[in-house]
PDB file as gemmi writes it, atoms N, CA and C in Angstrom:
CRYST1    1.000    1.000    1.000  90.00  90.00  90.00 P 1                      
ATOM      1  N   MET A   1    -144.737 171.378 -77.499  1.00  0.00           N  
ATOM      2  CA  MET A   1    -144.317 171.592 -76.155  1.00  0.00           C  
ATOM      3  C   MET A   1    -143.686 172.967 -76.025  1.00  0.00           C  
ATOM      4  N   ASN A   2    -143.257 173.437 -77.112  1.00  0.00           N  
ATOM      5  CA  ASN A   2    -142.689 174.749 -77.135  1.00  0.00           C  
ATOM      6  C   ASN A   2    -143.712 175.796 -76.760  1.00  0.00           C  
ATOM      7  N   ARG A   3    -144.894 175.638 -77.328  1.00  0.00           N  
ATOM      8  CA  ARG A   3    -145.958 176.575 -76.991  1.00  0.00           C  
ATOM      9  C   ARG A   3    -146.320 176.474 -75.526  1.00  0.00           C  
ATOM     10  N   GLU A   4    -146.419 175.241 -75.103  1.00  0.00           N  
ATOM     11  CA  GLU A   4    -146.753 175.035 -73.699  1.00  0.00           C  
ATOM     12  C   GLU A   4    -145.647 175.599 -72.816  1.00  0.00           C  
ATOM     13  N   GLY A   5    -144.438 175.412 -73.200  1.00  0.00           N  
ATOM     14  CA  GLY A   5    -143.310 175.921 -72.445  1.00  0.00           C  
ATOM     15  C   GLY A   5    -143.287 177.437 -72.453  1.00  0.00           C  
ATOM     16  N   THR A   6    -143.584 178.008 -73.609  1.00  0.00           N  
ATOM     17  CA  THR A   6    -143.606 179.452 -73.722  1.00  0.00           C  
ATOM     18  C   THR A   6    -144.748 180.015 -72.912  1.00  0.00           C  
ATOM     19  N   GLY A   7    -145.934 179.375 -72.953  1.00  0.00           N  
ATOM     20  CA  GLY A   7    -147.086 179.821 -72.163  1.00  0.00           C  
ATOM     21  C   GLY A   7    -146.805 179.707 -70.676  1.00  0.00           C  
ATOM     22  N   ALA A   8    -146.180 178.613 -70.292  1.00  0.00           N  
ATOM     23  CA  ALA A   8    -145.860 178.398 -68.891  1.00  0.00           C  
ATOM     24  C   ALA A   8    -144.825 179.422 -68.446  1.00  0.00           C  
ATOM     25  N   LEU A   9    -143.875 179.722 -69.352  1.00  0.00           N  
ATOM     26  CA  LEU A   9    -142.860 180.716 -69.035  1.00  0.00           C  
ATOM     27  C   LEU A   9    -143.493 182.095 -68.865  1.00  0.00           C  
ATOM     28  N   ARG A  10    -144.450 182.411 -69.740  1.00  0.00           N  
ATOM     29  CA  ARG A  10    -145.155 183.690 -69.612  1.00  0.00           C  
ATOM     30  C   ARG A  10    -145.948 183.725 -68.320  1.00  0.00           C  
ATOM     31  N   ASP A  11    -146.617 182.647 -68.019  1.00  0.00           N  
ATOM     32  CA  ASP A  11    -147.394 182.577 -66.771  1.00  0.00           C  
ATOM     33  C   ASP A  11    -146.472 182.743 -65.560  1.00  0.00           C  
ATOM     34  N   LEU A  12    -145.329 182.068 -65.633  1.00  0.00           N  
ATOM     35  CA  LEU A  12    -144.377 182.141 -64.535  1.00  0.00           C  
ATOM     36  C   LEU A  12    -143.804 183.563 -64.416  1.00  0.00           C  
ATOM     37  N   THR A  13    -143.500 184.178 -65.554  1.00  0.00           N  
ATOM     38  CA  THR A  13    -142.989 185.544 -65.552  1.00  0.00           C  
ATOM     39  C   THR A  13    -144.046 186.489 -64.996  1.00  0.00           C  
ATOM     40  N   ALA A  14    -145.278 186.308 -65.403  1.00  0.00           N  
ATOM     41  CA  ALA A  14    -146.367 187.152 -64.895  1.00  0.00           C  
ATOM     42  C   ALA A  14    -146.530 186.958 -63.399  1.00  0.00           C  
ATOM     43  N   MET A  15    -146.458 185.710 -62.977  1.00  0.00           N  
ATOM     44  CA  MET A  15    -146.582 185.419 -61.544  1.00  0.00           C  
ATOM     45  C   MET A  15    -145.423 186.054 -60.756  1.00  0.00           C  
ATOM     46  N   ILE A  16    -144.203 185.993 -61.306  1.00  0.00           N  
ATOM     47  CA  ILE A  16    -143.030 186.587 -60.643  1.00  0.00           C  
ATOM     48  C   ILE A  16    -143.218 188.092 -60.551  1.00  0.00           C  
ATOM     49  N   GLN A  17    -143.691 188.698 -61.663  1.00  0.00           N  
ATOM     50  CA  GLN A  17    -143.906 190.145 -61.653  1.00  0.00           C  
ATOM     51  C   GLN A  17    -144.985 190.515 -60.621  1.00  0.00           C  
ATOM     52  N   GLU A  18    -146.008 189.713 -60.572  1.00  0.00           N  
ATOM     53  CA  GLU A  18    -147.092 189.950 -59.598  1.00  0.00           C  
ATOM     54  C   GLU A  18    -146.560 189.857 -58.174  1.00  0.00           C  
ATOM     55  N   LYS A  19    -145.739 188.857 -57.926  1.00  0.00           N  
ATOM     56  CA  LYS A  19    -145.153 188.697 -56.587  1.00  0.00           C  
ATOM     57  C   LYS A  19    -144.193 189.852 -56.273  1.00  0.00           C  
ATOM     58  N   GLN A  20    -143.448 190.318 -57.294  1.00  0.00           N  
ATOM     59  CA  GLN A  20    -142.547 191.447 -57.098  1.00  0.00           C  
ATOM     60  C   GLN A  20    -143.345 192.706 -56.754  1.00  0.00           C  
ATOM     61  N   ILE A  21    -144.476 192.892 -57.435  1.00  0.00           N  
ATOM     62  CA  ILE A  21    -145.339 194.046 -57.140  1.00  0.00           C  
ATOM     63  C   ILE A  21    -145.881 193.934 -55.718  1.00  0.00           C  
ATOM     64  N   GLU A  22    -146.366 192.730 -55.354  1.00  0.00           N  
ATOM     65  CA  GLU A  22    -146.856 192.519 -53.979  1.00  0.00           C  
ATOM     66  C   GLU A  22    -145.746 192.784 -52.960  1.00  0.00           C  
ATOM     67  N   ASN A  23    -144.555 192.285 -53.262  1.00  0.00           N  
ATOM     68  CA  ASN A  23    -143.411 192.479 -52.381  1.00  0.00           C  
ATOM     69  C   ASN A  23    -143.088 193.964 -52.264  1.00  0.00           C  
ATOM     70  N   SER A  24    -143.109 194.676 -53.373  1.00  0.00           N  
ATOM     71  CA  SER A  24    -142.840 196.108 -53.368  1.00  0.00           C  
ATOM     72  C   SER A  24    -143.897 196.848 -52.551  1.00  0.00           C  
ATOM     73  N   LEU A  25    -145.166 196.469 -52.726  1.00  0.00           N  
ATOM     74  CA  LEU A  25    -146.244 197.086 -51.942  1.00  0.00           C  
ATOM     75  C   LEU A  25    -146.065 196.809 -50.453  1.00  0.00           C  
ATOM     76  N   LEU A  26    -145.707 195.589 -50.116  1.00  0.00           N  
ATOM     77  CA  LEU A  26    -145.483 195.236 -48.717  1.00  0.00           C  
ATOM     78  C   LEU A  26    -144.296 196.002 -48.140  1.00  0.00           C  
ATOM     79  N   GLN A  27    -143.224 196.152 -48.946  1.00  0.00           N  
ATOM     80  CA  GLN A  27    -142.067 196.918 -48.487  1.00  0.00           C  
ATOM     81  C   GLN A  27    -142.438 198.384 -48.262  1.00  0.00           C  
ATOM     82  N   ASN A  28    -143.257 198.941 -49.181  1.00  0.00           N  
ATOM     83  CA  ASN A  28    -143.717 200.324 -49.014  1.00  0.00           C  
ATOM     84  C   ASN A  28    -144.552 200.472 -47.738  1.00  0.00           C  
ATOM     85  N   GLU A  29    -145.450 199.512 -47.542  1.00  0.00           N  
ATOM     86  CA  GLU A  29    -146.290 199.545 -46.329  1.00  0.00           C  
ATOM     87  C   GLU A  29    -145.430 199.417 -45.081  1.00  0.00           C  
ATOM     88  N   LEU A  30    -144.448 198.538 -45.129  1.00  0.00           N  
ATOM     89  CA  LEU A  30    -143.547 198.357 -43.994  1.00  0.00           C  
ATOM     90  C   LEU A  30    -142.756 199.641 -43.734  1.00  0.00           C  
ATOM     91  N   GLN A  31    -142.286 200.284 -44.803  1.00  0.00           N  
ATOM     92  CA  GLN A  31    -141.540 201.541 -44.658  1.00  0.00           C  
ATOM     93  C   GLN A  31    -142.435 202.614 -44.059  1.00  0.00           C  
ATOM     94  N   GLN A  32    -143.697 202.687 -44.495  1.00  0.00           N  
ATOM     95  CA  GLN A  32    -144.638 203.664 -43.939  1.00  0.00           C  
ATOM     96  C   GLN A  32    -144.882 203.401 -42.461  1.00  0.00           C  
ATOM     97  N   GLN A  33    -145.033 202.136 -42.113  1.00  0.00           N  
ATOM     98  CA  GLN A  33    -145.233 201.782 -40.707  1.00  0.00           C  
ATOM     99  C   GLN A  33    -143.998 202.144 -39.880  1.00  0.00           C  
ATOM    100  N   LYS A  34    -142.823 201.934 -40.472  1.00  0.00           N  
ATOM    101  CA  LYS A  34    -141.579 202.276 -39.787  1.00  0.00           C  
ATOM    102  C   LYS A  34    -141.514 203.779 -39.543  1.00  0.00           C  
ATOM    103  N   VAL A  35    -141.848 204.552 -40.557  1.00  0.00           N  
ATOM    104  CA  VAL A  35    -141.836 206.012 -40.425  1.00  0.00           C  
ATOM    105  C   VAL A  35    -142.859 206.447 -39.377  1.00  0.00           C  
ATOM    106  N   GLN A  36    -144.058 205.848 -39.439  1.00  0.00           N  
ATOM    107  CA  GLN A  36    -145.097 206.184 -38.457  1.00  0.00           C  
ATOM    108  C   GLN A  36    -144.648 205.821 -37.050  1.00  0.00           C  
ATOM    109  N   THR A  37    -144.026 204.685 -36.901  1.00  0.00           N  
ATOM    110  CA  THR A  37    -143.533 204.256 -35.593  1.00  0.00           C  
ATOM    111  C   THR A  37    -142.460 205.213 -35.087  1.00  0.00           C  
ATOM    112  N   GLU A  38    -141.556 205.618 -35.964  1.00  0.00           N  
ATOM    113  CA  GLU A  38    -140.516 206.579 -35.568  1.00  0.00           C  
ATOM    114  C   GLU A  38    -141.142 207.908 -35.156  1.00  0.00           C  
ATOM    115  N   GLU A  39    -142.163 208.357 -35.903  1.00  0.00           N  
ATOM    116  CA  GLU A  39    -142.841 209.602 -35.557  1.00  0.00           C  
ATOM    117  C   GLU A  39    -143.544 209.473 -34.212  1.00  0.00           C  
ATOM    118  N   LYS A  40    -144.197 208.329 -34.004  1.00  0.00           N  
ATOM    119  CA  LYS A  40    -144.871 208.104 -32.719  1.00  0.00           C  
ATOM    120  C   LYS A  40    -143.848 208.079 -31.585  1.00  0.00           C  
ATOM    121  N   ASP A  41    -142.740 207.385 -31.812  1.00  0.00           N  
ATOM    122  CA  ASP A  41    -141.683 207.334 -30.789  1.00  0.00           C  
ATOM    123  C   ASP A  41    -141.163 208.737 -30.476  1.00  0.00           C  
ATOM    124  N   LYS A  42    -140.992 209.548 -31.523  1.00  0.00           N  
ATOM    125  CA  LYS A  42    -140.518 210.920 -31.342  1.00  0.00           C  
ATOM    126  C   LYS A  42    -141.532 211.723 -30.532  1.00  0.00           C  
ATOM    127  N   LEU A  43    -142.818 211.578 -30.871  1.00  0.00           N  
ATOM    128  CA  LEU A  43    -143.868 212.276 -30.129  1.00  0.00           C  
ATOM    129  C   LEU A  43    -143.906 211.828 -28.670  1.00  0.00           C  
ATOM    130  N   ILE A  44    -143.780 210.536 -28.456  1.00  0.00           N  
ATOM    131  CA  ILE A  44    -143.788 209.995 -27.091  1.00  0.00           C  
ATOM    132  C   ILE A  44    -142.603 210.548 -26.305  1.00  0.00           C  
ATOM    133  N   LYS A  45    -141.440 210.613 -26.955  1.00  0.00           N  
ATOM    134  CA  LYS A  45    -140.253 211.143 -26.289  1.00  0.00           C  
ATOM    135  C   LYS A  45    -140.460 212.611 -25.937  1.00  0.00           C  
ATOM    136  N   GLU A  46    -141.024 213.377 -26.874  1.00  0.00           N  
ATOM    137  CA  GLU A  46    -141.288 214.798 -26.611  1.00  0.00           C  
ATOM    138  C   GLU A  46    -142.272 214.967 -25.461  1.00  0.00           C  
ATOM    139  N   LEU A  47    -143.332 214.148 -25.472  1.00  0.00           N  
ATOM    140  CA  LEU A  47    -144.318 214.219 -24.383  1.00  0.00           C  
ATOM    141  C   LEU A  47    -143.689 213.855 -23.049  1.00  0.00           C  
ATOM    142  N   ASN A  48    -142.870 212.829 -23.051  1.00  0.00           N  
ATOM    143  CA  ASN A  48    -142.181 212.435 -21.817  1.00  0.00           C  
ATOM    144  C   ASN A  48    -141.290 213.563 -21.312  1.00  0.00           C  
ATOM    145  N   ASN A  49    -140.571 214.195 -22.231  1.00  0.00           N  
ATOM    146  CA  ASN A  49    -139.709 215.315 -21.837  1.00  0.00           C  
ATOM    147  C   ASN A  49    -140.534 216.459 -21.269  1.00  0.00           C  
ATOM    148  N   LYS A  50    -141.685 216.745 -21.900  1.00  0.00           N  
ATOM    149  CA  LYS A  50    -142.557 217.798 -21.391  1.00  0.00           C  
ATOM    150  C   LYS A  50    -143.075 217.447 -19.992  1.00  0.00           C  
ATOM    151  N   LEU A  51    -143.471 216.182 -19.814  1.00  0.00           N  
ATOM    152  CA  LEU A  51    -143.946 215.744 -18.500  1.00  0.00           C  
ATOM    153  C   LEU A  51    -142.842 215.851 -17.450  1.00  0.00           C  
ATOM    154  N   ILE A  52    -141.642 215.473 -17.837  1.00  0.00           N  
ATOM    155  CA  ILE A  52    -140.511 215.559 -16.909  1.00  0.00           C  
ATOM    156  C   ILE A  52    -140.279 217.014 -16.525  1.00  0.00           C  
ATOM    157  N   GLU A  53    -140.314 217.908 -17.512  1.00  0.00           N  
ATOM    158  CA  GLU A  53    -140.128 219.330 -17.224  1.00  0.00           C  
ATOM    159  C   GLU A  53    -141.236 219.863 -16.323  1.00  0.00           C  
ATOM    160  N   GLN A  54    -142.482 219.441 -16.580  1.00  0.00           N  
ATOM    161  CA  GLN A  54    -143.591 219.851 -15.721  1.00  0.00           C  
ATOM    162  C   GLN A  54    -143.368 219.385 -14.290  1.00  0.00           C  
ATOM    163  N   GLU A  55    -142.951 218.148 -14.133  1.00  0.00           N  
ATOM    164  CA  GLU A  55    -142.721 217.610 -12.792  1.00  0.00           C  
ATOM    165  C   GLU A  55    -141.570 218.353 -12.110  1.00  0.00           C  
ATOM    166  N   LYS A  56    -140.539 218.676 -12.880  1.00  0.00           N  
ATOM    167  CA  LYS A  56    -139.431 219.439 -12.308  1.00  0.00           C  
ATOM    168  C   LYS A  56    -139.920 220.798 -11.823  1.00  0.00           C  
ATOM    169  N   ARG A  57    -140.749 221.469 -12.655  1.00  0.00           N  
ATOM    170  CA  ARG A  57    -141.283 222.774 -12.254  1.00  0.00           C  
ATOM    171  C   ARG A  57    -142.139 222.635 -11.004  1.00  0.00           C  
ATOM    172  N   LYS A  58    -142.947 221.569 -10.942  1.00  0.00           N  
ATOM    173  CA  LYS A  58    -143.790 221.351  -9.762  1.00  0.00           C  
ATOM    174  C   LYS A  58    -142.926 221.156  -8.521  1.00  0.00           C  
ATOM    175  N   VAL A  59    -141.861 220.390  -8.666  1.00  0.00           N  
ATOM    176  CA  VAL A  59    -140.955 220.149  -7.529  1.00  0.00           C  
ATOM    177  C   VAL A  59    -140.317 221.462  -7.089  1.00  0.00           C  
ATOM    178  N   ILE A  60    -139.867 222.263  -8.059  1.00  0.00           N  
ATOM    179  CA  ILE A  60    -139.244 223.550  -7.728  1.00  0.00           C  
ATOM    180  C   ILE A  60    -140.261 224.456  -7.041  1.00  0.00           C  
ATOM    181  N   GLU A  61    -141.506 224.503  -7.579  1.00  0.00           N  
ATOM    182  CA  GLU A  61    -142.551 225.320  -6.958  1.00  0.00           C  
ATOM    183  C   GLU A  61    -142.823 224.845  -5.533  1.00  0.00           C  
ATOM    184  N   PHE A  62    -142.895 223.529  -5.353  1.00  0.00           N  
ATOM    185  CA  PHE A  62    -143.145 222.960  -4.029  1.00  0.00           C  
ATOM    186  C   PHE A  62    -142.018 223.341  -3.070  1.00  0.00           C  
ATOM    187  N   GLU A  63    -140.773 223.204  -3.541  1.00  0.00           N  
ATOM    188  CA  GLU A  63    -139.631 223.560  -2.698  1.00  0.00           C  
ATOM    189  C   GLU A  63    -139.659 225.040  -2.346  1.00  0.00           C  
ATOM    190  N   ASN A  64    -140.001 225.880  -3.323  1.00  0.00           N  
ATOM    191  CA  ASN A  64    -140.090 227.321  -3.058  1.00  0.00           C  
ATOM    192  C   ASN A  64    -141.176 227.628  -2.038  1.00  0.00           C  
ATOM    193  N   GLU A  65    -142.332 226.961  -2.170  1.00  0.00           N  
ATOM    194  CA  GLU A  65    -143.419 227.160  -1.205  1.00  0.00           C  
ATOM    195  C   GLU A  65    -142.973 226.752   0.190  1.00  0.00           C  
ATOM    196  N   LYS A  66    -142.281 225.624   0.279  1.00  0.00           N  
ATOM    197  CA  LYS A  66    -141.818 225.148   1.580  1.00  0.00           C  
ATOM    198  C   LYS A  66    -140.787 226.111   2.170  1.00  0.00           C  
ATOM    199  N   GLN A  67    -139.919 226.656   1.317  1.00  0.00           N  
ATOM    200  CA  GLN A  67    -138.943 227.628   1.803  1.00  0.00           C  
ATOM    201  C   GLN A  67    -139.642 228.891   2.286  1.00  0.00           C  
ATOM    202  N   GLU A  68    -140.685 229.311   1.555  1.00  0.00           N  
ATOM    203  CA  GLU A  68    -141.445 230.490   1.986  1.00  0.00           C  
ATOM    204  C   GLU A  68    -142.126 230.222   3.324  1.00  0.00           C  
ATOM    205  N   GLU A  69    -142.727 229.031   3.448  1.00  0.00           N  
ATOM    206  CA  GLU A  69    -143.372 228.675   4.713  1.00  0.00           C  
ATOM    207  C   GLU A  69    -142.349 228.640   5.846  1.00  0.00           C  
ATOM    208  N   ALA A  70    -141.184 228.061   5.560  1.00  0.00           N  
ATOM    209  CA  ALA A  70    -140.126 227.994   6.586  1.00  0.00           C  
ATOM    210  C   ALA A  70    -139.678 229.403   6.958  1.00  0.00           C  
ATOM    211  N   SER A  71    -139.577 230.272   5.973  1.00  0.00           N  
ATOM    212  CA  SER A  71    -139.171 231.655   6.239  1.00  0.00           C  
ATOM    213  C   SER A  71    -140.216 232.361   7.099  1.00  0.00           C  
ATOM    214  N   LYS A  72    -141.493 232.159   6.770  1.00  0.00           N  
ATOM    215  CA  LYS A  72    -142.568 232.762   7.571  1.00  0.00           C  
ATOM    216  C   LYS A  72    -142.524 232.220   8.994  1.00  0.00           C  
ATOM    217  N   PHE A  73    -142.356 230.905   9.118  1.00  0.00           N  
ATOM    218  CA  PHE A  73    -142.291 230.289  10.440  1.00  0.00           C  
ATOM    219  C   PHE A  73    -141.100 230.841  11.223  1.00  0.00           C  
ATOM    220  N   ARG A  74    -139.957 230.974  10.523  1.00  0.00           N  
ATOM    221  CA  ARG A  74    -138.757 231.492  11.176  1.00  0.00           C  
ATOM    222  C   ARG A  74    -139.013 232.913  11.680  1.00  0.00           C  
ATOM    223  N   LYS A  75    -139.663 233.746  10.849  1.00  0.00           N  
ATOM    224  CA  LYS A  75    -139.958 235.122  11.261  1.00  0.00           C  
ATOM    225  C   LYS A  75    -140.908 235.134  12.450  1.00  0.00           C  
ATOM    226  N   GLN A  76    -141.939 234.271  12.408  1.00  0.00           N  
ATOM    227  CA  GLN A  76    -142.873 234.192  13.532  1.00  0.00           C  
ATOM    228  C   GLN A  76    -142.146 233.740  14.791  1.00  0.00           C  
ATOM    229  N   TYR A  77    -141.270 232.755  14.646  1.00  0.00           N  
ATOM    230  CA  TYR A  77    -140.500 232.242  15.773  1.00  0.00           C  
ATOM    231  C   TYR A  77    -139.616 233.343  16.355  1.00  0.00           C  
ATOM    232  N   GLU A  78    -138.907 234.044  15.469  1.00  0.00           N  
ATOM    233  CA  GLU A  78    -138.019 235.115  15.930  1.00  0.00           C  
ATOM    234  C   GLU A  78    -138.822 236.221  16.608  1.00  0.00           C  
ATOM    235  N   HIS A  79    -140.006 236.526  16.069  1.00  0.00           N  
ATOM    236  CA  HIS A  79    -140.859 237.544  16.679  1.00  0.00           C  
ATOM    237  C   HIS A  79    -141.305 237.091  18.075  1.00  0.00           C  
ATOM    238  N   ALA A  80    -141.722 235.821  18.164  1.00  0.00           N  
ATOM    239  CA  ALA A  80    -142.151 235.283  19.462  1.00  0.00           C  
ATOM    240  C   ALA A  80    -140.997 235.310  20.461  1.00  0.00           C  
ATOM    241  N   VAL A  81    -139.808 234.940  20.002  1.00  0.00           N  
ATOM    242  CA  VAL A  81    -138.634 234.951  20.879  1.00  0.00           C  
ATOM    243  C   VAL A  81    -138.346 236.370  21.356  1.00  0.00           C  
ATOM    244  N   SER A  82    -138.433 237.341  20.446  1.00  0.00           N  
ATOM    245  CA  SER A  82    -138.149 238.722  20.860  1.00  0.00           C  
ATOM    246  C   SER A  82    -139.188 239.206  21.873  1.00  0.00           C  
ATOM    247  N   ILE A  83    -140.447 238.817  21.678  1.00  0.00           N  
ATOM    248  CA  ILE A  83    -141.486 239.186  22.651  1.00  0.00           C  
ATOM    249  C   ILE A  83    -141.181 238.542  24.006  1.00  0.00           C  
ATOM    250  N   LEU A  84    -140.816 237.275  23.987  1.00  0.00           N  
ATOM    251  CA  LEU A  84    -140.473 236.585  25.237  1.00  0.00           C  
ATOM    252  C   LEU A  84    -139.265 237.223  25.912  1.00  0.00           C  
ATOM    253  N   GLU A  85    -138.289 237.639  25.116  1.00  0.00           N  
ATOM    254  CA  GLU A  85    -137.118 238.297  25.690  1.00  0.00           C  
ATOM    255  C   GLU A  85    -137.502 239.624  26.327  1.00  0.00           C  
ATOM    256  N   LEU A  86    -138.410 240.369  25.664  1.00  0.00           N  
ATOM    257  CA  LEU A  86    -138.884 241.623  26.245  1.00  0.00           C  
ATOM    258  C   LEU A  86    -139.642 241.367  27.549  1.00  0.00           C  
ATOM    259  N   GLU A  87    -140.506 240.343  27.529  1.00  0.00           N  
ATOM    260  CA  GLU A  87    -141.255 239.997  28.738  1.00  0.00           C  
ATOM    261  C   GLU A  87    -140.303 239.560  29.852  1.00  0.00           C  
ATOM    262  N   ARG A  88    -139.283 238.805  29.487  1.00  0.00           N  
ATOM    263  CA  ARG A  88    -138.300 238.342  30.472  1.00  0.00           C  
ATOM    264  C   ARG A  88    -137.574 239.544  31.084  1.00  0.00           C  
ATOM    265  N   ALA A  89    -137.183 240.468  30.229  1.00  0.00           N  
ATOM    266  CA  ALA A  89    -136.500 241.667  30.724  1.00  0.00           C  
ATOM    267  C   ALA A  89    -137.416 242.457  31.653  1.00  0.00           C  
ATOM    268  N   GLU A  90    -138.687 242.552  31.285  1.00  0.00           N  
ATOM    269  CA  GLU A  90    -139.653 243.272  32.133  1.00  0.00           C  
ATOM    270  C   GLU A  90    -139.831 242.554  33.470  1.00  0.00           C  
ATOM    271  N   MET A  91    -139.923 241.233  33.424  1.00  0.00           N  
ATOM    272  CA  MET A  91    -140.061 240.454  34.664  1.00  0.00           C  
ATOM    273  C   MET A  91    -138.811 240.615  35.536  1.00  0.00           C  
ATOM    274  N   LYS A  92    -137.656 240.606  34.907  1.00  0.00           N  
ATOM    275  CA  LYS A  92    -136.407 240.776  35.647  1.00  0.00           C  
ATOM    276  C   LYS A  92    -136.373 242.153  36.312  1.00  0.00           C  
ATOM    277  N   ARG A  93    -136.812 243.180  35.564  1.00  0.00           N  
ATOM    278  CA  ARG A  93    -136.854 244.538  36.119  1.00  0.00           C  
ATOM    279  C   ARG A  93    -137.820 244.586  37.310  1.00  0.00           C  
ATOM    280  N   LYS A  94    -138.997 243.947  37.167  1.00  0.00           N  
ATOM    281  CA  LYS A  94    -139.978 243.934  38.257  1.00  0.00           C  
ATOM    282  C   LYS A  94    -139.433 243.178  39.462  1.00  0.00           C  
ATOM    283  N   LEU A  95    -138.732 242.068  39.202  1.00  0.00           N  
ATOM    284  CA  LEU A  95    -138.149 241.289  40.283  1.00  0.00           C  
ATOM    285  C   LEU A  95    -137.101 242.124  41.030  1.00  0.00           C  
ATOM    286  N   GLN A  96    -136.276 242.833  40.291  1.00  0.00           N  
ATOM    287  CA  GLN A  96    -135.273 243.689  40.935  1.00  0.00           C  
ATOM    288  C   GLN A  96    -135.955 244.790  41.745  1.00  0.00           C  
ATOM    289  N   GLU A  97    -137.050 245.308  41.211  1.00  0.00           N  
ATOM    290  CA  GLU A  97    -137.795 246.345  41.930  1.00  0.00           C  
ATOM    291  C   GLU A  97    -138.377 245.786  43.225  1.00  0.00           C  
ATOM    292  N   LEU A  98    -138.939 244.576  43.152  1.00  0.00           N  
ATOM    293  CA  LEU A  98    -139.476 243.935  44.359  1.00  0.00           C  
ATOM    294  C   LEU A  98    -138.370 243.658  45.375  1.00  0.00           C  
ATOM    295  N   GLU A  99    -137.232 243.155  44.872  1.00  0.00           N  
ATOM    296  CA  GLU A  99    -136.108 242.893  45.773  1.00  0.00           C  
ATOM    297  C   GLU A  99    -135.673 244.184  46.466  1.00  0.00           C  
ATOM    298  N   LYS A 100    -135.639 245.251  45.701  1.00  0.00           N  
ATOM    299  CA  LYS A 100    -135.262 246.544  46.273  1.00  0.00           C  
ATOM    300  C   LYS A 100    -136.272 246.982  47.344  1.00  0.00           C  
ATOM    301  N   GLN A 101    -137.573 246.793  47.043  1.00  0.00           N  
ATOM    302  CA  GLN A 101    -138.614 247.149  48.007  1.00  0.00           C  
ATOM    303  C   GLN A 101    -138.483 246.314  49.279  1.00  0.00           C  
ATOM    304  N   TYR A 102    -138.247 244.985  49.100  1.00  0.00           N  
ATOM    305  CA  TYR A 102    -138.094 244.113  50.273  1.00  0.00           C  
ATOM    306  C   TYR A 102    -136.862 244.492  51.075  1.00  0.00           C  
ATOM    307  N   LEU A 103    -135.772 244.817  50.378  1.00  0.00           N  
ATOM    308  CA  LEU A 103    -134.566 245.224  51.092  1.00  0.00           C  
ATOM    309  C   LEU A 103    -134.811 246.517  51.875  1.00  0.00           C  
ATOM    310  N   GLN A 104    -135.516 247.450  51.256  1.00  0.00           N  
ATOM    311  CA  GLN A 104    -135.834 248.706  51.945  1.00  0.00           C  
ATOM    312  C   GLN A 104    -136.747 248.450  53.145  1.00  0.00           C  
ATOM    313  N   ARG A 105    -137.730 247.569  52.949  1.00  0.00           N  
ATOM    314  CA  ARG A 105    -138.630 247.234  54.039  1.00  0.00           C  
ATOM    315  C   ARG A 105    -137.856 246.577  55.180  1.00  0.00           C  
ATOM    316  N   ASP A 106    -136.993 245.608  54.798  1.00  0.00           N  
ATOM    317  CA  ASP A 106    -136.190 244.938  55.825  1.00  0.00           C  
ATOM    318  C   ASP A 106    -135.263 245.937  56.528  1.00  0.00           C  
ATOM    319  N   GLN A 107    -134.672 246.837  55.752  1.00  0.00           N  
ATOM    320  CA  GLN A 107    -133.790 247.849  56.336  1.00  0.00           C  
ATOM    321  C   GLN A 107    -134.565 248.737  57.293  1.00  0.00           C  
ATOM    322  N   THR A 108    -135.797 249.094  56.901  1.00  0.00           N  
ATOM    323  CA  THR A 108    -136.641 249.930  57.769  1.00  0.00           C  
ATOM    324  C   THR A 108    -136.966 249.172  59.053  1.00  0.00           C  
ATOM    325  N   LYS A 109    -137.276 247.887  58.928  1.00  0.00           N  
ATOM    326  CA  LYS A 109    -137.569 247.078  60.122  1.00  0.00           C  
ATOM    327  C   LYS A 109    -136.344 246.991  61.015  1.00  0.00           C  
ATOM    328  N   ILE A 110    -135.179 246.770  60.403  1.00  0.00           N  
ATOM    329  CA  ILE A 110    -133.940 246.670  61.191  1.00  0.00           C  
ATOM    330  C   ILE A 110    -133.699 247.981  61.932  1.00  0.00           C  
ATOM    331  N   GLU A 111    -133.861 249.073  61.226  1.00  0.00           N  
ATOM    332  CA  GLU A 111    -133.665 250.381  61.865  1.00  0.00           C  
ATOM    333  C   GLU A 111    -134.680 250.589  62.984  1.00  0.00           C  
ATOM    334  N   SER A 112    -135.907 250.139  62.772  1.00  0.00           N  
ATOM    335  CA  SER A 112    -136.936 250.267  63.803  1.00  0.00           C  
ATOM    336  C   SER A 112    -136.560 249.418  65.014  1.00  0.00           C  
ATOM    337  N   TYR A 113    -136.099 248.196  64.800  1.00  0.00           N  
ATOM    338  CA  TYR A 113    -135.670 247.344  65.913  1.00  0.00           C  
ATOM    339  C   TYR A 113    -134.479 247.958  66.645  1.00  0.00           C  
ATOM    340  N   GLU A 114    -133.555 248.506  65.867  1.00  0.00           N  
ATOM    341  CA  GLU A 114    -132.388 249.140  66.492  1.00  0.00           C  
ATOM    342  C   GLU A 114    -132.828 250.323  67.354  1.00  0.00           C  
ATOM    343  N   ASP A 115    -133.798 251.093  66.857  1.00  0.00           N  
ATOM    344  CA  ASP A 115    -134.324 252.229  67.636  1.00  0.00           C  
ATOM    345  C   ASP A 115    -134.986 251.733  68.922  1.00  0.00           C  
ATOM    346  N   GLN A 116    -135.729 250.649  68.799  1.00  0.00           N  
ATOM    347  CA  GLN A 116    -136.404 250.093  69.975  1.00  0.00           C  
ATOM    348  C   GLN A 116    -135.384 249.593  70.994  1.00  0.00           C  
ATOM    349  N   ILE A 117    -134.306 248.976  70.495  1.00  0.00           N  
ATOM    350  CA  ILE A 117    -133.280 248.454  71.386  1.00  0.00           C  
ATOM    351  C   ILE A 117    -132.589 249.616  72.098  1.00  0.00           C  
ATOM    352  N   ARG A 118    -132.325 250.685  71.415  1.00  0.00           N  
ATOM    353  CA  ARG A 118    -131.669 251.841  72.024  1.00  0.00           C  
ATOM    354  C   ARG A 118    -132.574 252.512  73.059  1.00  0.00           C  
ATOM    355  N   ASN A 119    -133.829 252.489  72.798  1.00  0.00           N  
ATOM    356  CA  ASN A 119    -134.775 253.153  73.695  1.00  0.00           C  
ATOM    357  C   ASN A 119    -135.111 252.294  74.898  1.00  0.00           C  
ATOM    358  N   VAL A 120    -134.707 251.121  74.915  1.00  0.00           N  
ATOM    359  CA  VAL A 120    -135.043 250.262  76.022  1.00  0.00           C  
ATOM    360  C   VAL A 120    -134.170 250.492  77.195  1.00  0.00           C  
TER     361      VAL A 120                                                      
END                                                                             
C-alpha cells in the first residue's frame, strides 16, 4: 500500500502542479486582459477628450461666425439708418423750402389783394 500511496501521492502532486500552472496561466491571461482593458479605457478617454475639444472649437467657431454676421448686420443697419437720416434731412429741407415758397406766394397774393382794395 505504500507503493500505491506513494504513486497516488505523486499523481496528486503532479495534478496539483498542473493545476497551479493552469492557474498561473489563467492569472497571466487575466492580467493581460486587465492591462488591455486599461489601455482601451485610456484610449477611449483620450478620444472622448479630443471629441470634446473638437466640439468646443466648433462651438467657438460657430459663435464667432454669428458675432461676425451680427456685426455685419449691425453695420448694414447703421448704414441704412444713416441713409434714412440723410433722406429725412433732405425731405425736411425740401418741406421748409416749399413752406417758404407757399408763404411767399400767399404774401404776394395778400399784397395783390391789398393793392386791389386800395385801388378800389
